TIPALO-390851 format. One record per residue: residue in three letters; x, y, z of N, C-alpha, C, CB in turn. Coordinates in pm, whole numbers, plus 50000, padded with zeros to 5 digits. Glycine has a CB too. Layout:
R  type   n.px   n.py   n.pz  ca.px  ca.py  ca.pz   c.px   c.py   c.pz  cb.px  cb.py  cb.pz
R   ALA      X      Y      Z      X      Y      Z      X      Y      Z      X      Y      Z
...
//
This chain:
R  type   n.px   n.py   n.pz  ca.px  ca.py  ca.pz   c.px   c.py   c.pz  cb.px  cb.py  cb.pz
R   UNK  88170  51984  64938  88231  51903  64839  88357  51838  64918  88273  51994  64704
R   UNK  88359  51711  64900  88465  51634  64974  88580  51588  64872  88397  51502  65048
R   UNK  88708  51598  64922  88819  51552  64852  88895  51462  64948  88904  51667  64798
R   UNK  88944  51347  64903  89036  51270  64990  89136  51191  64906  88958  51174  65082
R   UNK  89246  51152  64971  89355  51077  64907  89418  50989  65011  89461  51171  64841
R   UNK  89474  50882  64966  89545  50783  65060  89692  50773  65002  89467  50629  65064
R   UNK  89785  50778  65085  89930  50764  65037  89992  50670  65135  90013  50907  65031
R   UNK  90071  50577  65083  90133  50478  65154  90287  50515  65163  90105  50341  65087
R   UNK  90356  50492  65276  90497  50521  65305  90568  50410  65367  90509  50636  65391
R   UNK  90693  50395  65334  90783  50299  65401  90848  50356  65526  90890  50252  65306
R   UNK  90762  50402  65616  90812  50450  65747  90709  50414  65859  90836  50608  65742
R   UNK  90761  50406  65979  90669  50381  66087  90565  50497  66099  90747  50362  66218
R   UNK  90447  50465  66153  90341  50568  66160  90387  50684  66251  90207  50506  66215
R   UNK  90452  50660  66360  90493  50769  66451  90584  50873  66379  90568  50709  66573
R   UNK  90675  50816  66296  90770  50899  66229  90701  50985  66118  90881  50810  66170
R   UNK  90606  50925  66044  90527  50990  65945  90439  51096  66009  90445  50890  65869
R   UNK  90376  51068  66116  90304  51163  66190  90376  51286  66233  90253  51101  66300
R   UNK  90496  51264  66286  90578  51376  66330  90628  51458  66206  90700  51324  66414
R   UNK  90646  51405  66085  90676  51480  65978  90562  51557  65925  90730  51401  65882
R   UNK  90443  51503  65921  90321  51573  65870  90275  51669  65973  90205  51474  65835
R   UNK  90290  51644  66100  90242  51732  66204  90350  51845  66244  90203  51645  66329
R   UNK  90455  51854  66161  90550  51965  66190  90501  52094  66134  90687  51937  66134
R   UNK  90428  52174  66211  90364  52302  66162  90466  52409  66119  90274  52362  66274
R   UNK  90581  52407  66179  90683  52500  66133  90716  52476  65986  90810  52488  66218
R   UNK  90733  52351  65952  90765  52320  65812  90647  52356  65720  90799  52169  65797
R   UNK  90525  52331  65774  90408  52348  65694  90396  52515  65663  90273  52284  65778
R   UNK  90428  52588  65765  90429  52738  65753  90527  52778  65645  90467  52807  65889
R   UNK  90654  52727  65646  90769  52757  65552  90722  52714  65407  90910  52675  65599
R   UNK  90659  52601  65400  90617  52553  65266  90507  52634  65206  90573  52412  65271
R   UNK  90411  52672  65290  90307  52763  65240  90370  52901  65201  90194  52782  65350
R   UNK  90453  52958  65278  90516  53083  65241  90602  53066  65111  90604  53134  65360
R   UNK  90665  52954  65094  90748  52939  64964  90650  52930  64843  90843  52803  64969
R   UNK  90521  52894  64871  90427  52885  64757  90351  53020  64740  90324  52766  64778
R   UNK  90391  53126  64810  90332  53258  64797  90229  53298  64889  90279  53272  64674
R   UNK  90196  53213  64985  90100  53252  65086  90157  53324  65205  90030  53135  65132
R   UNK  90083  53418  65269  90127  53486  65388  90066  53408  65499  90087  53638  65390
R   UNK  90143  53377  65603  90104  53295  65708  90146  53367  65844  90169  53152  65692
R   UNK  90036  53384  65924  90056  53456  66054  90003  53353  66159  89974  53605  66061
R   UNK  90090  53317  66249  90047  53233  66354  89970  53305  66460  90159  53166  66412
R   UNK  89848  53257  66495  89765  53328  66587  89801  53295  66731  89620  53297  66560
R   UNK  89854  53180  66758  89900  53137  66885  90057  53142  66886  89845  52995  66917
R   UNK  90111  53229  66966  90258  53248  66959  90331  53122  67011  90301  53374  67042
R   UNK  90268  53026  67082  90332  52905  67127  90377  52829  67005  90237  52820  67215
R   UNK  90493  52766  67011  90541  52681  66896  90514  52537  66916  90690  52699  66872
R   UNK  90452  52494  67024  90427  52354  67027  90297  52317  66957  90426  52306  67167
R   UNK  90293  52186  66910  90176  52140  66830  90065  52113  66936  90212  52004  66739
R   UNK  89945  52136  66900  89828  52111  66980  89702  52174  66931  89852  52155  67112
R   UNK  89595  52154  67003  89466  52200  66952  89451  52356  66968  89351  52126  67028
R   UNK  89537  52418  67030  89517  52571  67049  89588  52645  66932  89580  52623  67193
R   UNK  89651  52573  66842  89731  52638  66731  89633  52691  66627  89834  52534  66663
R   UNK  89671  52807  66567  89593  52858  66460  89671  52955  66373  89472  52922  66514
R   UNK  89622  52983  66254  89682  53072  66155  89590  53149  66079  89761  53001  66065
R   UNK  89637  53264  66039  89570  53351  65941  89641  53340  65810  89567  53500  65988
R   UNK  89582  53267  65703  89656  53247  65581  89599  53331  65471  89657  53102  65542
R   UNK  89681  53405  65407  89640  53485  65291  89700  53429  65164  89682  53632  65308
R   UNK  89615  53420  65061  89668  53369  64931  89591  53429  64819  89660  53215  64921
R   UNK  89644  53416  64696  89574  53464  64575  89513  53340  64506  89674  53545  64477
R   UNK  89388  53361  64471  89311  53260  64400  89211  53320  64306  89242  53171  64495
R   UNK  89224  53275  64183  89137  53333  64071  89145  53489  64071  88980  53287  64089
R   UNK  89272  53536  64081  89291  53686  64064  89246  53762  64177  89221  53737  63946
R   UNK  89216  53709  64297  89169  53784  64412  89241  53733  64534  89017  53771  64428
R   UNK  89267  53826  64626  89324  53796  64758  89221  53726  64848  89374  53927  64825
R   UNK  89255  53619  64904  89163  53545  64994  89234  53531  65132  89126  53398  64931
R   UNK  89153  53515  65234  89209  53491  65367  89137  53372  65425  89195  53618  65461
R   UNK  89206  53294  65499  89147  53176  65564  89204  53178  65708  89182  53038  65485
R   UNK  89110  53165  65808  89143  53157  65940  89138  52999  65973  89044  53249  66028
R   UNK  89251  52941  65999  89269  52791  66015  89316  52761  66154  89372  52732  65911
R   UNK  89234  52673  66220  89266  52639  66359  89268  52480  66367  89155  52705  66464
R   UNK  89365  52440  66446  89372  52293  66487  89263  52261  66585  89511  52257  66552
R   UNK  89183  52177  66560  89064  52138  66650  89094  52009  66723  88929  52119  66565
R   UNK  89185  51924  66658  89213  51792  66728  89353  51762  66689  89111  51669  66686
R   UNK  89437  51721  66793  89572  51679  66771  89593  51559  66859  89673  51792  66800
R   UNK  89571  51441  66796  89595  51311  66878  89709  51241  66820  89469  51212  66879
R   UNK  89824  51256  66878  89952  51199  66840  89935  51044  66877  90080  51274  66918
R   UNK  89966  50961  66787  90021  50966  66652  89914  50925  66550  90145  50874  66640
R   UNK  89799  50956  66574  89688  50913  66476  89630  51018  66393  89575  50853  66547
R   UNK  89593  51134  66449  89505  51225  66377  89525  51371  66398  89371  51196  66410
R   UNK  89507  51452  66300  89510  51600  66314  89382  51647  66240  89646  51666  66250
R   UNK  89303  51728  66307  89190  51786  66242  89200  51941  66250  89061  51735  66306
R   UNK  89169  52006  66142  89170  52149  66137  89035  52203  66080  89289  52197  66054
R   UNK  89006  52324  66126  88876  52391  66074  88919  52526  66022  88758  52409  66191
R   UNK  88883  52561  65903  88912  52684  65846  88782  52758  65810  89000  52664  65729
R   UNK  88796  52891  65822  88674  52976  65791  88723  53092  65705  88601  53031  65927
R   UNK  88669  53104  65583  88704  53206  65488  88582  53294  65461  88757  53143  65359
R   UNK  88598  53388  65381  88492  53480  65342  88370  53402  65284  88546  53582  65237
R   UNK  88397  53307  65191  88289  53229  65121  88276  53085  65165  88315  53229  64973
R   UNK  88387  53027  65216  88388  52882  65245  88424  52856  65377  88477  52807  65160
R   UNK  88369  52738  65434  88424  52672  65557  88504  52550  65503  88304  52627  65665
R   UNK  88618  52521  65566  88692  52400  65526  88729  52320  65647  88818  52437  65445
R   UNK  88707  52186  65632  88746  52090  65744  88859  52005  65672  88611  51991  65802
R   UNK  88967  51994  65741  89084  51917  65701  89106  51812  65805  89210  52005  65685
R   UNK  89112  51684  65765  89132  51569  65851  89246  51489  65803  89008  51483  65859
R   UNK  89354  51479  65878  89473  51398  65843  89486  51282  65944  89604  51487  65842
R   UNK  89488  51160  65892  89497  51041  65968  89618  50960  65927  89372  50960  65953
R   UNK  89688  50903  66021  89805  50819  65994  89773  50677  66054  89940  50884  66058
R   UNK  89776  50580  65967  89747  50437  66013  89865  50356  65998  89632  50371  65935
R   UNK  89903  50277  66095  90015  50181  66087  89971  50062  66008  90066  50138  66227
R   UNK  90034  50034  65899  90010  49906  65822  90095  49790  65872  90039  49926  65672
R   UNK  90214  49820  65911  90309  49729  65983  90405  49808  66068  90389  49643  65884
R   UNK  90510  49748  66110  90610  49824  66194  90682  49923  66108  90714  49729  66262
R   UNK  90703  49894  65980  90777  49979  65891  90696  50047  65778  90883  49900  65832
R   UNK  90568  50029  65770  90481  50085  65667  90362  50158  65734  90429  49973  65570
R   UNK  90328  50268  65671  90215  50342  65721  90132  50406  65605  90264  50450  65818
R   UNK  90010  50449  65643  89925  50509  65536  89870  50638  65590  89807  50413  65491
R   UNK  89877  50737  65505  89829  50869  65535  89703  50890  65463  89928  50975  65500
R   UNK  89593  50934  65536  89467  50958  65472  89445  51109  65499  89347  50862  65528
R   UNK  89428  51183  65382  89417  51322  65391  89281  51362  65326  89538  51391  65323
R   UNK  89192  51415  65408  89049  51444  65367  89027  51594  65388  88941  51356  65454
R   UNK  88954  51654  65288  88916  51793  65292  88768  51805  65250  89008  51877  65199
R   UNK  88694  51877  65335  88552  51898  65306  88536  52062  65289  88455  51832  65433
R   UNK  88494  52093  65168  88464  52246  65151  88321  52267  65144  88528  52309  65020
R   UNK  88271  52364  65231  88135  52397  65237  88112  52551  65209  88081  52356  65373
R   UNK  88022  52575  65115  88006  52711  65083  87919  52787  65184  87949  52722  64948
R   UNK  87946  52917  65199  87870  52996  65297  87779  53102  65242  87962  53060  65388
R   UNK  87780  53113  65108  87693  53205  65049  87647  53157  64911  87759  53339  65042
R   UNK  87564  53223  64843  87510  53177  64719  87612  53171  64607  87398  53265  64680
R   UNK  87699  53274  64606  87799  53278  64504  87891  53149  64513  87883  53410  64517
R   UNK  87935  53118  64635  88014  53003  64666  87943  52876  64634  88054  53005  64808
R   UNK  87810  52875  64655  87730  52754  64624  87733  52723  64481  87587  52768  64667
R   UNK  87717  52827  64402  87720  52816  64254  87852  52765  64202  87691  52951  64191
R   UNK  87967  52818  64267  88099  52770  64235  88114  52626  64263  88200  52846  64309
R   UNK  88064  52578  64367  88073  52440  64415  87986  52354  64314  88021  52427  64573
R   UNK  87875  52399  64284  87785  52321  64193  87861  52308  64053  87637  52398  64177
R   UNK  87921  52417  64011  87995  52410  63882  88116  52315  63882  88045  52548  63846
R   UNK  88181  52323  64002  88302  52235  64014  88268  52086  64021  88382  52273  64141
R   UNK  88141  52055  64068  88105  51910  64075  88101  51848  63939  87969  51890  64142
R   UNK  88086  51937  63834  88092  51880  63699  88227  51824  63656  88054  51983  63603
R   UNK  88330  51873  63719  88465  51830  63688  88527  51757  63817  88554  51958  63644
R   UNK  88446  51693  63894  88488  51631  64019  88600  51531  64002  88372  51564  64084
R   UNK  88591  51448  63895  88704  51345  63878  88832  51412  63848  88675  51243  63765
R   UNK  88835  51513  63767  88962  51594  63736  89010  51659  63861  88938  51706  63623
R   UNK  88923  51717  63939  88961  51785  64068  89019  51689  64170  88839  51853  64130
R   UNK  88956  51571  64177  89008  51470  64269  89150  51433  64234  88920  51346  64267
R   UNK  89183  51415  64104  89311  51375  64056  89410  51490  64093  89308  51346  63901
R   UNK  89384  51611  64070  89469  51733  64101  89489  51742  64248  89405  51867  64048
R   UNK  89382  51719  64331  89398  51720  64480  89496  51614  64520  89262  51696  64552
R   UNK  89474  51497  64470  89569  51389  64508  89715  51417  64477  89531  51263  64439
R   UNK  89737  51473  64358  89868  51511  64318  89933  51627  64407  89861  51553  64172
R   UNK  89855  51722  64441  89899  51832  64516  89931  51793  64658  89798  51939  64512
R   UNK  89841  51711  64713  89864  51666  64858  89994  51579  64863  89735  51577  64915
R   UNK  89997  51486  64754  90121  51404  64753  90250  51497  64746  90118  51303  64629
R   UNK  90249  51591  64659  90362  51682  64640  90395  51752  64768  90334  51783  64532
R   UNK  90284  51808  64840  90313  51886  64967  90365  51791  65076  90181  51962  65020
R   UNK  90316  51666  65085  90357  51572  65194  90505  51538  65163  90262  51435  65199
R   UNK  90541  51506  65032  90679  51473  65000  90771  51591  65031  90692  51433  64853
R   UNK  90727  51715  64998  90811  51838  65026  90834  51859  65183  90737  51970  64963
R   UNK  90724  51837  65260  90735  51844  65399  90827  51737  65462  90602  51835  65454
R   UNK  90824  51618  65402  90919  51518  65455  91065  51538  65415  90877  51383  65410
R   UNK  91084  51612  65301  91224  51624  65258  91288  51745  65323  91235  51634  65103
R   UNK  91216  51844  65372  91272  51977  65414  91337  51956  65551  91158  52091  65421
//
């Protein structure tokens, strides 16, 4: 199941990419929202070797996601691959320059079930796809604005 959103900003693309690609801020933001975040690579520089073990509560149960950066092409694109107990998650973040002072962020997520129970959950969720797309866009927008403000 794919989700995507596009957001426009009045900033140069390189500045926006640096704000969105700041993984230290992302870790702090996730922790402030109640997730446990453990960096798998002790290095603090951004790049394709970076990864995390993220724990969070969802639907009354503790979940864990092993998330790794698979592509880090400054100032255009960040790709991450996550693997959980029931789902695989692909996250793709692209920054496009619209002009010297404006840029567009494209945030795409693809969730793939790994077992029958997860497949049923995805099939049921497809019935409310429009509502979920709207919530996804609002949450991504909120997260990006918080990352830029911190």
